[in-house]
PyMOL Python script that loads the backbone (N, CA, C, O; Angstrom):
from pymol import cmd

cmd.read_pdbstr("""\
ATOM      1  N   PHE A   1      18.889  78.905 -32.180  1.00  0.00           N
ATOM      2  CA  PHE A   1      17.568  79.269 -32.629  1.00  0.00           C
ATOM      3  C   PHE A   1      17.038  80.408 -31.832  1.00  0.00           C
ATOM      4  O   PHE A   1      17.043  80.451 -30.602  1.00  0.00           O
ATOM      5  N   LYS A   2      16.558  81.369 -32.667  1.00  0.00           N
ATOM      6  CA  LYS A   2      15.958  82.725 -32.066  1.00  0.00           C
ATOM      7  C   LYS A   2      14.509  82.863 -32.589  1.00  0.00           C
ATOM      8  O   LYS A   2      14.285  83.468 -33.637  1.00  0.00           O
ATOM      9  N   PRO A   3      13.555  82.314 -31.873  1.00  0.00           N
ATOM     10  CA  PRO A   3      12.165  82.486 -32.356  1.00  0.00           C
ATOM     11  C   PRO A   3      11.668  83.921 -32.493  1.00  0.00           C
ATOM     12  O   PRO A   3      10.754  84.208 -33.265  1.00  0.00           O
ATOM     13  N   GLU A   4      12.340  84.889 -31.666  1.00  0.00           N
ATOM     14  CA  GLU A   4      11.865  86.180 -31.641  1.00  0.00           C
ATOM     15  C   GLU A   4      12.117  87.004 -32.936  1.00  0.00           C
ATOM     16  O   GLU A   4      11.612  88.101 -33.173  1.00  0.00           O
ATOM     17  N   ARG A   5      13.004  86.292 -33.767  1.00  0.00           N
ATOM     18  CA  ARG A   5      13.307  86.963 -35.101  1.00  0.00           C
ATOM     19  C   ARG A   5      11.963  86.904 -36.115  1.00  0.00           C
ATOM     20  O   ARG A   5      11.887  87.606 -37.123  1.00  0.00           O
ATOM     21  N   TRP A   6      11.026  86.061 -35.741  1.00  0.00           N
ATOM     22  CA  TRP A   6       9.804  85.926 -36.578  1.00  0.00           C
ATOM     23  C   TRP A   6       8.638  86.636 -35.903  1.00  0.00           C
ATOM     24  O   TRP A   6       7.501  86.582 -36.372  1.00  0.00           O
ATOM     25  N   ILE A   7       8.943  87.305 -34.788  1.00  0.00           N
ATOM     26  CA  ILE A   7       7.834  88.074 -34.188  1.00  0.00           C
ATOM     27  C   ILE A   7       8.112  89.645 -34.163  1.00  0.00           C
ATOM     28  O   ILE A   7       9.189  90.138 -33.826  1.00  0.00           O
ATOM     29  N   THR A   8       7.019  90.339 -34.555  1.00  0.00           N
ATOM     30  CA  THR A   8       7.137  91.895 -34.485  1.00  0.00           C
ATOM     31  C   THR A   8       7.159  92.332 -33.110  1.00  0.00           C
ATOM     32  O   THR A   8       6.995  91.544 -32.178  1.00  0.00           O
ATOM     33  N   GLU A   9       7.355  93.549 -32.961  1.00  0.00           N
ATOM     34  CA  GLU A   9       7.357  94.282 -31.615  1.00  0.00           C
ATOM     35  C   GLU A   9       6.039  94.209 -31.016  1.00  0.00           C
ATOM     36  O   GLU A   9       5.928  94.227 -29.790  1.00  0.00           O
ATOM     37  N   ARG A  10       4.953  94.120 -31.839  1.00  0.00           N
ATOM     38  CA  ARG A  10       3.568  94.097 -31.312  1.00  0.00           C
ATOM     39  C   ARG A  10       3.119  92.720 -31.105  1.00  0.00           C
ATOM     40  O   ARG A  10       1.987  92.530 -30.661  1.00  0.00           O
ATOM     41  N   GLY A  11       3.984  91.625 -31.415  1.00  0.00           N
ATOM     42  CA  GLY A  11       3.411  90.263 -31.244  1.00  0.00           C
ATOM     43  C   GLY A  11       2.971  89.628 -32.393  1.00  0.00           C
ATOM     44  O   GLY A  11       2.569  88.470 -32.286  1.00  0.00           O
ATOM     45  N   GLY A  12       2.973  90.249 -33.619  1.00  0.00           N
ATOM     46  CA  GLY A  12       2.540  89.562 -34.840  1.00  0.00           C
ATOM     47  C   GLY A  12       3.613  88.761 -35.476  1.00  0.00           C
ATOM     48  O   GLY A  12       4.736  88.714 -34.974  1.00  0.00           O
ATOM     49  N   ILE A  13       3.318  88.156 -36.521  1.00  0.00           N
ATOM     50  CA  ILE A  13       4.226  87.369 -37.207  1.00  0.00           C
ATOM     51  C   ILE A  13       4.875  88.242 -38.294  1.00  0.00           C
ATOM     52  O   ILE A  13       4.194  88.875 -39.100  1.00  0.00           O
ATOM     53  N   ARG A  14       6.317  88.253 -38.283  1.00  0.00           N
ATOM     54  CA  ARG A  14       7.137  89.092 -39.086  1.00  0.00           C
ATOM     55  C   ARG A  14       7.063  88.465 -40.590  1.00  0.00           C
ATOM     56  O   ARG A  14       7.215  87.261 -40.794  1.00  0.00           O
ATOM     57  N   TYR A  15       6.811  89.422 -41.628  1.00  0.00           N
ATOM     58  CA  TYR A  15       6.966  88.908 -43.062  1.00  0.00           C
ATOM     59  C   TYR A  15       8.393  88.805 -43.469  1.00  0.00           C
ATOM     60  O   TYR A  15       9.172  89.743 -43.303  1.00  0.00           O
ATOM     61  N   VAL A  16       8.721  87.727 -43.976  1.00  0.00           N
ATOM     62  CA  VAL A  16      10.163  87.571 -44.492  1.00  0.00           C
ATOM     63  C   VAL A  16       9.935  86.927 -45.941  1.00  0.00           C
ATOM     64  O   VAL A  16       9.315  85.877 -46.113  1.00  0.00           O
ATOM     65  N   PRO A  17      10.502  87.673 -46.939  1.00  0.00           N
ATOM     66  CA  PRO A  17      10.333  87.078 -48.401  1.00  0.00           C
ATOM     67  C   PRO A  17      10.998  85.733 -48.530  1.00  0.00           C
ATOM     68  O   PRO A  17      12.141  85.529 -48.123  1.00  0.00           O
ATOM     69  N   SER A  18      10.211  84.783 -49.135  1.00  0.00           N
ATOM     70  CA  SER A  18      10.616  83.387 -49.270  1.00  0.00           C
ATOM     71  C   SER A  18      11.854  83.189 -50.066  1.00  0.00           C
ATOM     72  O   SER A  18      12.461  82.127 -49.931  1.00  0.00           O
ATOM     73  N   HIS A  19      12.322  84.161 -50.937  1.00  0.00           N
ATOM     74  CA  HIS A  19      13.511  83.957 -51.708  1.00  0.00           C
ATOM     75  C   HIS A  19      14.773  83.988 -50.722  1.00  0.00           C
ATOM     76  O   HIS A  19      15.867  83.623 -51.151  1.00  0.00           O
ATOM     77  N   GLN A  20      14.629  84.397 -49.477  1.00  0.00           N
ATOM     78  CA  GLN A  20      15.678  84.463 -48.558  1.00  0.00           C
ATOM     79  C   GLN A  20      16.095  83.173 -47.952  1.00  0.00           C
ATOM     80  O   GLN A  20      17.101  83.052 -47.253  1.00  0.00           O
ATOM     81  N   PHE A  21      15.142  82.062 -48.300  1.00  0.00           N
ATOM     82  CA  PHE A  21      15.534  80.801 -47.717  1.00  0.00           C
ATOM     83  C   PHE A  21      15.612  79.675 -48.776  1.00  0.00           C
ATOM     84  O   PHE A  21      14.859  78.702 -48.819  1.00  0.00           O
ATOM     85  N   THR A  22      16.661  79.955 -49.649  1.00  0.00           N
ATOM     86  CA  THR A  22      16.894  78.982 -50.653  1.00  0.00           C
ATOM     87  C   THR A  22      17.330  77.661 -49.922  1.00  0.00           C
ATOM     88  O   THR A  22      18.015  77.687 -48.900  1.00  0.00           O
ATOM     89  N   THR A  23      16.908  76.564 -50.484  1.00  0.00           N
ATOM     90  CA  THR A  23      17.162  75.097 -49.915  1.00  0.00           C
ATOM     91  C   THR A  23      18.610  74.958 -49.880  1.00  0.00           C
ATOM     92  O   THR A  23      19.102  74.642 -48.796  1.00  0.00           O
ATOM     93  N   PHE A  24      19.390  75.142 -50.894  1.00  0.00           N
ATOM     94  CA  PHE A  24      20.879  74.674 -50.865  1.00  0.00           C
ATOM     95  C   PHE A  24      21.824  75.761 -50.940  1.00  0.00           C
ATOM     96  O   PHE A  24      23.032  75.557 -51.057  1.00  0.00           O
ATOM     97  N   SER A  25      21.288  76.958 -50.874  1.00  0.00           N
ATOM     98  CA  SER A  25      22.155  78.250 -51.027  1.00  0.00           C
ATOM     99  C   SER A  25      22.595  78.290 -52.499  1.00  0.00           C
ATOM    100  O   SER A  25      21.966  77.665 -53.353  1.00  0.00           O
ATOM    101  N   GLY A  26      23.605  78.978 -52.771  1.00  0.00           N
ATOM    102  CA  GLY A  26      24.169  78.986 -54.094  1.00  0.00           C
ATOM    103  C   GLY A  26      25.586  79.520 -54.149  1.00  0.00           C
ATOM    104  O   GLY A  26      26.171  79.928 -53.145  1.00  0.00           O
ATOM    105  N   GLY A  27      26.085  79.501 -55.297  1.00  0.00           N
ATOM    106  CA  GLY A  27      27.517  80.058 -55.466  1.00  0.00           C
ATOM    107  C   GLY A  27      28.555  79.020 -55.065  1.00  0.00           C
ATOM    108  O   GLY A  27      28.284  77.823 -54.966  1.00  0.00           O
ATOM    109  N   PRO A  28      29.800  79.559 -54.832  1.00  0.00           N
ATOM    110  CA  PRO A  28      30.904  78.659 -54.449  1.00  0.00           C
ATOM    111  C   PRO A  28      30.726  78.016 -53.034  1.00  0.00           C
ATOM    112  O   PRO A  28      31.356  77.007 -52.718  1.00  0.00           O
ATOM    113  N   ARG A  29      29.845  78.637 -52.196  1.00  0.00           N
ATOM    114  CA  ARG A  29      29.732  78.045 -50.776  1.00  0.00           C
ATOM    115  C   ARG A  29      28.420  77.475 -50.621  1.00  0.00           C
ATOM    116  O   ARG A  29      27.843  77.622 -49.544  1.00  0.00           O
ATOM    117  N   SER A  30      27.827  76.782 -51.652  1.00  0.00           N
ATOM    118  CA  SER A  30      26.578  76.163 -51.700  1.00  0.00           C
ATOM    119  C   SER A  30      26.743  74.879 -50.748  1.00  0.00           C
ATOM    120  O   SER A  30      27.838  74.492 -50.340  1.00  0.00           O
ATOM    121  N   CYS A  31      25.566  74.293 -50.460  1.00  0.00           N
ATOM    122  CA  CYS A  31      25.588  73.122 -49.699  1.00  0.00           C
ATOM    123  C   CYS A  31      26.336  71.903 -50.254  1.00  0.00           C
ATOM    124  O   CYS A  31      26.134  71.517 -51.405  1.00  0.00           O
ATOM    125  N   LEU A  32      27.181  71.317 -49.445  1.00  0.00           N
ATOM    126  CA  LEU A  32      27.997  70.150 -49.914  1.00  0.00           C
ATOM    127  C   LEU A  32      27.170  68.968 -50.080  1.00  0.00           C
ATOM    128  O   LEU A  32      27.589  68.101 -50.848  1.00  0.00           O
ATOM    129  N   GLY A  33      26.065  68.794 -49.487  1.00  0.00           N
ATOM    130  CA  GLY A  33      25.199  67.659 -49.579  1.00  0.00           C
ATOM    131  C   GLY A  33      24.213  67.686 -50.594  1.00  0.00           C
ATOM    132  O   GLY A  33      23.445  66.735 -50.741  1.00  0.00           O
ATOM    133  N   LYS A  34      24.165  68.780 -51.366  1.00  0.00           N
ATOM    134  CA  LYS A  34      23.036  68.993 -52.386  1.00  0.00           C
ATOM    135  C   LYS A  34      22.887  67.772 -53.378  1.00  0.00           C
ATOM    136  O   LYS A  34      21.793  67.246 -53.585  1.00  0.00           O
ATOM    137  N   GLU A  35      24.031  67.366 -53.961  1.00  0.00           N
ATOM    138  CA  GLU A  35      23.828  66.250 -54.871  1.00  0.00           C
ATOM    139  C   GLU A  35      23.360  64.963 -54.287  1.00  0.00           C
ATOM    140  O   GLU A  35      22.530  64.245 -54.844  1.00  0.00           O
ATOM    141  N   VAL A  36      23.954  64.682 -53.078  1.00  0.00           N
ATOM    142  CA  VAL A  36      23.609  63.442 -52.463  1.00  0.00           C
ATOM    143  C   VAL A  36      22.053  63.558 -52.049  1.00  0.00           C
ATOM    144  O   VAL A  36      21.309  62.596 -52.243  1.00  0.00           O
ATOM    145  N   SER A  37      21.606  64.683 -51.512  1.00  0.00           N
ATOM    146  CA  SER A  37      20.193  64.727 -51.142  1.00  0.00           C
ATOM    147  C   SER A  37      19.252  64.625 -52.361  1.00  0.00           C
ATOM    148  O   SER A  37      18.184  64.022 -52.256  1.00  0.00           O
ATOM    149  N   LEU A  38      19.624  65.190 -53.484  1.00  0.00           N
ATOM    150  CA  LEU A  38      18.798  65.080 -54.801  1.00  0.00           C
ATOM    151  C   LEU A  38      18.861  63.715 -55.262  1.00  0.00           C
ATOM    152  O   LEU A  38      17.866  63.282 -55.844  1.00  0.00           O
ATOM    153  N   ILE A  39      19.866  62.959 -55.101  1.00  0.00           N
ATOM    154  CA  ILE A  39      19.894  61.584 -55.427  1.00  0.00           C
ATOM    155  C   ILE A  39      18.873  60.789 -54.545  1.00  0.00           C
ATOM    156  O   ILE A  39      18.009  60.051 -55.020  1.00  0.00           O
ATOM    157  N   GLN A  40      19.049  61.000 -53.316  1.00  0.00           N
ATOM    158  CA  GLN A  40      18.138  60.342 -52.286  1.00  0.00           C
ATOM    159  C   GLN A  40      16.690  60.690 -52.608  1.00  0.00           C
ATOM    160  O   GLN A  40      15.857  59.784 -52.591  1.00  0.00           O
ATOM    161  N   LEU A  41      16.335  61.922 -52.897  1.00  0.00           N
ATOM    162  CA  LEU A  41      15.048  62.316 -53.216  1.00  0.00           C
ATOM    163  C   LEU A  41      14.557  61.489 -54.469  1.00  0.00           C
ATOM    164  O   LEU A  41      13.469  60.913 -54.462  1.00  0.00           O
ATOM    165  N   LYS A  42      15.379  61.465 -55.495  1.00  0.00           N
ATOM    166  CA  LYS A  42      14.917  60.574 -56.608  1.00  0.00           C
ATOM    167  C   LYS A  42      14.698  59.150 -56.303  1.00  0.00           C
ATOM    168  O   LYS A  42      13.775  58.529 -56.831  1.00  0.00           O
ATOM    169  N   MET A  43      15.589  58.567 -55.395  1.00  0.00           N
ATOM    170  CA  MET A  43      15.414  57.204 -55.055  1.00  0.00           C
ATOM    171  C   MET A  43      14.120  56.985 -54.262  1.00  0.00           C
ATOM    172  O   MET A  43      13.421  55.997 -54.488  1.00  0.00           O
ATOM    173  N   VAL A  44      13.812  57.842 -53.391  1.00  0.00           N
ATOM    174  CA  VAL A  44      12.519  57.745 -52.647  1.00  0.00           C
ATOM    175  C   VAL A  44      11.341  57.795 -53.546  1.00  0.00           C
ATOM    176  O   VAL A  44      10.480  56.916 -53.511  1.00  0.00           O
ATOM    177  N   VAL A  45      11.289  58.816 -54.355  1.00  0.00           N
ATOM    178  CA  VAL A  45      10.139  58.896 -55.315  1.00  0.00           C
ATOM    179  C   VAL A  45      10.123  57.631 -56.162  1.00  0.00           C
ATOM    180  O   VAL A  45       9.075  57.000 -56.296  1.00  0.00           O
ATOM    181  N   ALA A  46      11.209  57.263 -56.711  1.00  0.00           N
ATOM    182  CA  ALA A  46      11.098  56.019 -57.549  1.00  0.00           C
ATOM    183  C   ALA A  46      10.561  54.778 -56.724  1.00  0.00           C
ATOM    184  O   ALA A  46       9.810  53.954 -57.247  1.00  0.00           O
ATOM    185  N   ALA A  47      10.967  54.689 -55.452  1.00  0.00           N
ATOM    186  CA  ALA A  47      10.558  53.541 -54.679  1.00  0.00           C
ATOM    187  C   ALA A  47       8.973  53.679 -54.442  1.00  0.00           C
ATOM    188  O   ALA A  47       8.225  52.709 -54.560  1.00  0.00           O
ATOM    189  N   ILE A  48       8.561  54.861 -54.124  1.00  0.00           N
ATOM    190  CA  ILE A  48       7.136  55.095 -53.917  1.00  0.00           C
ATOM    191  C   ILE A  48       6.365  54.784 -55.257  1.00  0.00           C
ATOM    192  O   ILE A  48       5.362  54.072 -55.205  1.00  0.00           O
ATOM    193  N   LEU A  49       6.772  55.257 -56.361  1.00  0.00           N
ATOM    194  CA  LEU A  49       6.162  54.950 -57.584  1.00  0.00           C
ATOM    195  C   LEU A  49       6.344  53.432 -58.006  1.00  0.00           C
ATOM    196  O   LEU A  49       5.535  52.961 -58.805  1.00  0.00           O
ATOM    197  N   TRP A  50       7.259  52.730 -57.560  1.00  0.00           N
ATOM    198  CA  TRP A  50       7.384  51.314 -57.908  1.00  0.00           C
ATOM    199  C   TRP A  50       6.373  50.591 -56.969  1.00  0.00           C
ATOM    200  O   TRP A  50       5.747  49.621 -57.398  1.00  0.00           O
ATOM    201  N   ARG A  51       6.221  50.992 -55.843  1.00  0.00           N
ATOM    202  CA  ARG A  51       5.365  50.141 -54.796  1.00  0.00           C
ATOM    203  C   ARG A  51       3.777  50.588 -54.919  1.00  0.00           C
ATOM    204  O   ARG A  51       2.871  49.844 -54.543  1.00  0.00           O
ATOM    205  N   TYR A  52       3.604  51.605 -55.365  1.00  0.00           N
ATOM    206  CA  TYR A  52       2.225  52.186 -55.267  1.00  0.00           C
ATOM    207  C   TYR A  52       1.613  52.635 -56.694  1.00  0.00           C
ATOM    208  O   TYR A  52       2.361  53.114 -57.547  1.00  0.00           O
ATOM    209  N   LYS A  53       0.304  52.475 -56.913  1.00  0.00           N
ATOM    210  CA  LYS A  53      -0.203  52.929 -58.198  1.00  0.00           C
ATOM    211  C   LYS A  53      -1.127  54.068 -57.777  1.00  0.00           C
ATOM    212  O   LYS A  53      -1.892  54.013 -56.814  1.00  0.00           O
ATOM    213  N   PHE A  54      -0.964  55.178 -58.657  1.00  0.00           N
ATOM    214  CA  PHE A  54      -1.666  56.435 -58.509  1.00  0.00           C
ATOM    215  C   PHE A  54      -2.633  56.561 -59.591  1.00  0.00           C
ATOM    216  O   PHE A  54      -2.213  56.532 -60.747  1.00  0.00           O
ATOM    217  N   GLN A  55      -3.947  56.706 -59.345  1.00  0.00           N
ATOM    218  CA  GLN A  55      -4.904  56.971 -60.390  1.00  0.00           C
ATOM    219  C   GLN A  55      -5.780  58.142 -59.996  1.00  0.00           C
ATOM    220  O   GLN A  55      -6.116  58.310 -58.824  1.00  0.00           O
ATOM    221  N   VAL A  56      -6.149  58.953 -60.978  1.00  0.00           N
ATOM    222  CA  VAL A  56      -7.029  60.021 -60.697  1.00  0.00           C
ATOM    223  C   VAL A  56      -8.396  59.450 -60.502  1.00  0.00           C
ATOM    224  O   VAL A  56      -8.902  58.599 -61.233  1.00  0.00           O
ATOM    225  N   VAL A  57      -8.982  60.027 -59.387  1.00  0.00           N
ATOM    226  CA  VAL A  57     -10.299  59.526 -58.951  1.00  0.00           C
ATOM    227  C   VAL A  57     -11.365  59.575 -60.117  1.00  0.00           C
ATOM    228  O   VAL A  57     -11.510  60.618 -60.755  1.00  0.00           O
ATOM    229  N   GLU A  58     -12.073  58.505 -60.380  1.00  0.00           N
ATOM    230  CA  GLU A  58     -12.994  58.518 -61.479  1.00  0.00           C
ATOM    231  C   GLU A  58     -14.031  59.725 -61.280  1.00  0.00           C
ATOM    232  O   GLU A  58     -14.567  59.911 -60.187  1.00  0.00           O
ATOM    233  N   GLY A  59     -14.272  60.494 -62.339  1.00  0.00           N
ATOM    234  CA  GLY A  59     -15.113  61.517 -62.341  1.00  0.00           C
ATOM    235  C   GLY A  59     -14.546  62.903 -61.956  1.00  0.00           C
ATOM    236  O   GLY A  59     -15.209  63.930 -62.096  1.00  0.00           O
ATOM    237  N   HIS A  60     -13.359  62.883 -61.491  1.00  0.00           N
ATOM    238  CA  HIS A  60     -12.621  64.192 -61.054  1.00  0.00           C
ATOM    239  C   HIS A  60     -12.077  64.793 -62.385  1.00  0.00           C
ATOM    240  O   HIS A  60     -11.435  64.203 -63.255  1.00  0.00           O
ATOM    241  N   ARG A  61     -12.474  66.087 -62.354  1.00  0.00           N
ATOM    242  CA  ARG A  61     -12.015  66.819 -63.616  1.00  0.00           C
ATOM    243  C   ARG A  61     -10.620  67.568 -63.233  1.00  0.00           C
ATOM    244  O   ARG A  61     -10.491  68.374 -62.311  1.00  0.00           O
ATOM    245  N   VAL A  62      -9.634  67.150 -64.100  1.00  0.00           N
ATOM    246  CA  VAL A  62      -8.275  67.747 -63.920  1.00  0.00           C
ATOM    247  C   VAL A  62      -8.189  69.147 -64.671  1.00  0.00           C
ATOM    248  O   VAL A  62      -8.389  69.232 -65.883  1.00  0.00           O
ATOM    249  N   SER A  63      -7.900  70.163 -63.924  1.00  0.00           N
ATOM    250  CA  SER A  63      -7.668  71.436 -64.582  1.00  0.00           C
ATOM    251  C   SER A  63      -6.444  72.129 -64.141  1.00  0.00           C
ATOM    252  O   SER A  63      -6.163  72.165 -62.943  1.00  0.00           O
ATOM    253  N   TYR A  64      -5.717  72.666 -65.013  1.00  0.00           N
ATOM    254  CA  TYR A  64      -4.477  73.313 -64.648  1.00  0.00           C
ATOM    255  C   TYR A  64      -4.286  74.578 -65.348  1.00  0.00           C
ATOM    256  O   TYR A  64      -5.010  74.866 -66.301  1.00  0.00           O
ATOM    257  N   THR A  65      -3.299  75.402 -64.914  1.00  0.00           N
ATOM    258  CA  THR A  65      -3.016  76.619 -65.563  1.00  0.00           C
ATOM    259  C   THR A  65      -1.522  76.680 -66.138  1.00  0.00           C
ATOM    260  O   THR A  65      -0.585  76.472 -65.367  1.00  0.00           O
ATOM    261  N   MET A  66      -1.318  76.937 -67.366  1.00  0.00           N
ATOM    262  CA  MET A  66       0.043  76.849 -67.888  1.00  0.00           C
ATOM    263  C   MET A  66       0.798  78.048 -67.576  1.00  0.00           C
ATOM    264  O   MET A  66       0.338  79.147 -67.884  1.00  0.00           O
ATOM    265  N   SER A  67       1.945  77.930 -66.976  1.00  0.00           N
ATOM    266  CA  SER A  67       2.746  79.023 -66.662  1.00  0.00           C
ATOM    267  C   SER A  67       4.294  78.518 -66.622  1.00  0.00           C
ATOM    268  O   SER A  67       4.660  77.492 -67.196  1.00  0.00           O
ATOM    269  N   THR A  68       5.074  79.284 -65.944  1.00  0.00           N
ATOM    270  CA  THR A  68       6.528  78.759 -65.847  1.00  0.00           C
ATOM    271  C   THR A  68       6.481  77.373 -65.161  1.00  0.00           C
ATOM    272  O   THR A  68       7.203  76.432 -65.488  1.00  0.00           O
ATOM    273  N   VAL A  69       5.598  77.348 -64.219  1.00  0.00           N
ATOM    274  CA  VAL A  69       5.606  76.033 -63.386  1.00  0.00           C
ATOM    275  C   VAL A  69       4.078  75.561 -63.563  1.00  0.00           C
ATOM    276  O   VAL A  69       3.157  76.357 -63.384  1.00  0.00           O
ATOM    277  N   LEU A  70       3.889  74.369 -63.883  1.00  0.00           N
ATOM    278  CA  LEU A  70       2.425  73.854 -64.070  1.00  0.00           C
ATOM    279  C   LEU A  70       1.671  73.915 -62.714  1.00  0.00           C
ATOM    280  O   LEU A  70       2.075  73.302 -61.727  1.00  0.00           O
ATOM    281  N   GLN A  71       0.597  74.657 -62.716  1.00  0.00           N
ATOM    282  CA  GLN A  71      -0.176  74.822 -61.503  1.00  0.00           C
ATOM    283  C   GLN A  71      -1.557  74.244 -61.642  1.00  0.00           C
ATOM    284  O   GLN A  71      -2.230  74.410 -62.659  1.00  0.00           O
ATOM    285  N   MET A  72      -1.992  73.515 -60.521  1.00  0.00           N
ATOM    286  CA  MET A  72      -3.465  72.973 -60.565  1.00  0.00           C
ATOM    287  C   MET A  72      -4.309  74.097 -60.156  1.00  0.00           C
ATOM    288  O   MET A  72      -3.996  74.846 -59.231  1.00  0.00           O
ATOM    289  N   GLU A  73      -5.421  74.220 -60.872  1.00  0.00           N
ATOM    290  CA  GLU A  73      -6.508  75.213 -60.425  1.00  0.00           C
ATOM    291  C   GLU A  73      -7.130  74.813 -59.104  1.00  0.00           C
ATOM    292  O   GLU A  73      -7.405  75.628 -58.224  1.00  0.00           O
ATOM    293  N   ASN A  74      -7.353  73.401 -59.011  1.00  0.00           N
ATOM    294  CA  ASN A  74      -7.972  72.898 -57.748  1.00  0.00           C
ATOM    295  C   ASN A  74      -7.043  71.748 -57.347  1.00  0.00           C
ATOM    296  O   ASN A  74      -6.037  71.433 -57.983  1.00  0.00           O
ATOM    297  N   GLU A  75      -7.492  71.135 -56.196  1.00  0.00           N
ATOM    298  CA  GLU A  75      -6.717  69.950 -55.909  1.00  0.00           C
ATOM    299  C   GLU A  75      -6.777  68.856 -56.911  1.00  0.00           C
ATOM    300  O   GLU A  75      -7.669  68.799 -57.758  1.00  0.00           O
ATOM    301  N   LEU A  76      -5.817  67.987 -56.806  1.00  0.00           N
ATOM    302  CA  LEU A  76      -5.772  66.798 -57.649  1.00  0.00           C
ATOM    303  C   LEU A  76      -6.092  65.582 -56.799  1.00  0.00           C
ATOM    304  O   LEU A  76      -5.302  65.163 -55.953  1.00  0.00           O
ATOM    305  N   ARG A  77      -7.361  64.982 -57.063  1.00  0.00           N
ATOM    306  CA  ARG A  77      -7.724  63.959 -56.336  1.00  0.00           C
ATOM    307  C   ARG A  77      -7.269  62.540 -56.947  1.00  0.00           C
ATOM    308  O   ARG A  77      -7.667  62.210 -58.064  1.00  0.00           O
ATOM    309  N   VAL A  78      -6.539  61.821 -56.288  1.00  0.00           N
ATOM    310  CA  VAL A  78      -6.046  60.493 -56.657  1.00  0.00           C
ATOM    311  C   VAL A  78      -6.358  59.479 -55.697  1.00  0.00           C
ATOM    312  O   VAL A  78      -6.607  59.790 -54.532  1.00  0.00           O
ATOM    313  N   SER A  79      -6.365  58.223 -56.110  1.00  0.00           N
ATOM    314  CA  SER A  79      -6.601  57.042 -55.318  1.00  0.00           C
ATOM    315  C   SER A  79      -5.163  56.378 -55.292  1.00  0.00           C
ATOM    316  O   SER A  79      -4.495  56.328 -56.324  1.00  0.00           O
ATOM    317  N   VAL A  80      -4.742  55.914 -54.197  1.00  0.00           N
ATOM    318  CA  VAL A  80      -3.445  55.248 -54.165  1.00  0.00           C
ATOM    319  C   VAL A  80      -3.628  53.738 -53.661  1.00  0.00           C
ATOM    320  O   VAL A  80      -4.220  53.411 -52.633  1.00  0.00           O
ATOM    321  N   SER A  81      -3.067  52.960 -54.495  1.00  0.00           N
ATOM    322  CA  SER A  81      -3.168  51.508 -54.089  1.00  0.00           C
ATOM    323  C   SER A  81      -1.823  50.801 -54.212  1.00  0.00           C
ATOM    324  O   SER A  81      -0.979  51.161 -55.032  1.00  0.00           O
ATOM    325  N   ARG A  82      -1.653  49.797 -53.381  1.00  0.00           N
ATOM    326  CA  ARG A  82      -0.410  48.927 -53.392  1.00  0.00           C
ATOM    327  C   ARG A  82      -0.308  48.215 -54.650  1.00  0.00           C
ATOM    328  O   ARG A  82      -1.320  47.641 -55.052  1.00  0.00           O
ATOM    329  N   ARG A  83       0.727  48.163 -55.315  1.00  0.00           N
ATOM    330  CA  ARG A  83       0.910  47.388 -56.545  1.00  0.00           C
ATOM    331  C   ARG A  83       1.076  45.895 -56.057  1.00  0.00           C
ATOM    332  O   ARG A  83       1.545  45.617 -54.954  1.00  0.00           O
ATOM    333  N   SER A  84       0.668  45.004 -56.934  1.00  0.00           N
ATOM    334  CA  SER A  84       0.873  43.523 -56.646  1.00  0.00           C
ATOM    335  C   SER A  84       2.347  43.242 -56.970  1.00  0.00           C
ATOM    336  O   SER A  84       2.936  43.836 -57.873  1.00  0.00           O
ATOM    337  N   THR A  85       2.926  42.288 -56.175  1.00  0.00           N
ATOM    338  CA  THR A  85       4.295  41.980 -56.348  1.00  0.00           C
ATOM    339  C   THR A  85       4.534  40.669 -56.999  1.00  0.00           C
ATOM    340  O   THR A  85       5.685  40.284 -57.207  1.00  0.00           O
TER     341      THR A  85
END
""", "prot")
cmd.dss("prot")
cmd.show_as("cartoon", "prot")
cmd.util.cbc("prot")
cmd.orient("prot")
């Protein structure tokens, strides 16, 4: 680990484009654990959704911008409660 790679000569933070840090890399030498980690991610999300109920806070106006990726204009306020078993 070399923390100096993130620091400029003047002591500021060096800008590095985010596309240089792909999560699993790509091509024939991509991450071997990619599929396993994606399955684990889906299992964790499913377990959370199974155990908890998410509801938009009453009176909160949901507004979003349509683009390639759905973007919220403001925060999304939700209440989280444990589901009864």
